[in-house]
N, C-alpha and C positions, 0 to 999 in steps of 0.2 A: 605524345601528350606529357607535359610535365605537371608537377605539383603547383606550378605558378598559375595554371588555369584555375578559374573559379570552380568552386564546388557546384555551383548552379549559374547558368547564363541567364541572367534576368531578362535579357531582350527576347529569349525564346518564350518566356512566360508572357511577356507584353504582346508578343504575336499571337499567342493563343487567346489572350484577352480581347485582342482586336476581332476575333472570330465570333465572339459571343454577340447574341441578340440582346438589345437593351431589355431589361426587366425579366430576362430568362435566368434561371439558376447559373451560378458561375461555372463556366467550363473549366477554369483553372482549378477552383476547389474541388470539382468532381474528379478531374484527372489526378490531382495531387492526392486526394483521399484514396483513390483506387491504387495509386503507385505505392502510397505508404503501407497499405494493407497487403498488397500482393508481393512487394519486394522481399519482406522477411519470409513469406511462404517459398518464393523461388529460392532464396538463400538456404532455407532448410532442405529443399530438394537437391540443391547443389552440394550441400554437406553430405546427404545420404547417398548421392551418386559417387562422391569422392570416397566415402567409407566402403562402398561396395565395389570400388574400382571400376565404375561404369563411366568410361570417358565419353561414350556417345551421349549419355544423359546430361553429364556435366557440361559438356559443349553446347548441348541444345538449350539448357537452362541459362548459361551464361550468355548466349547470343540472344535469347528472348528478353532478358534483363537489360542487356546492352540496348536493345531497341527501344524498350520502354524509357530508358534514361535519355535516349536521344529525343524522344518526343517532348520531354519536359526540360531539356537542356541541362541535365545532371551530368556535367562534363567529366569530372573526375572519375565518378563511379562508372560511367560509360566506358572510359579508358580501361579501368581495372577489370571490368567485365570482358572486355575484348582481350586483354592480356590472359585472363583465366580461360577464355574460350580457345585461345590459340595453344595454351598449354595442354588443354584437354585434346585438342586435335592432333597435336605432336605426341600424345601419350606420355607427357612429362608430368605424371601425377605426383611425383615426389615434391615438385615445386608448388603444387596447386593449393595446398593448405595455407601457405603464406599469401598467395594471391587471393584466396577467399577471404582471408582476414582483412586484406586491403579493400576488398568490395565492401565488406561490413563497415569498416572505418569510413569509407567515403560516404556510405549511407548515413552514418551518424553525423558527419560534417553537412551533408545536404539537408537532413530532416528540419532543422530550425528554419532555414532559408525557405524550404517549401511550405512549411506550416505557416509561416508568416505570409507568403504569397497567397496561399488558400484562404487565410483570413481576410485578406484585402480584396479577394475575389477576382 
């Protein structure tokens, strides 16, 4: 996955919108809200795992966040989470802080796009 990929694949969000029942609360808004609440919590757990040298916990959290990214089409962040997950799996924790910074940066890139998508419902 390269940085030429979009921060968010809007077609994925459109597919989620298609699943909504008319006049029901917005599925996209609900999922985005949950994601934007939980992603920083997972990132905090990843940072704690990294500081503790717990590669298993780091791998678990990175894997889970990558899955959440996949549901919403958060393409770049998903790729960064997968890279961090692989580093943890390999025990390459010296490279993990920079990878975690990239996860955070990709969340910052995706946040405005997701917020706008949630606003539109």
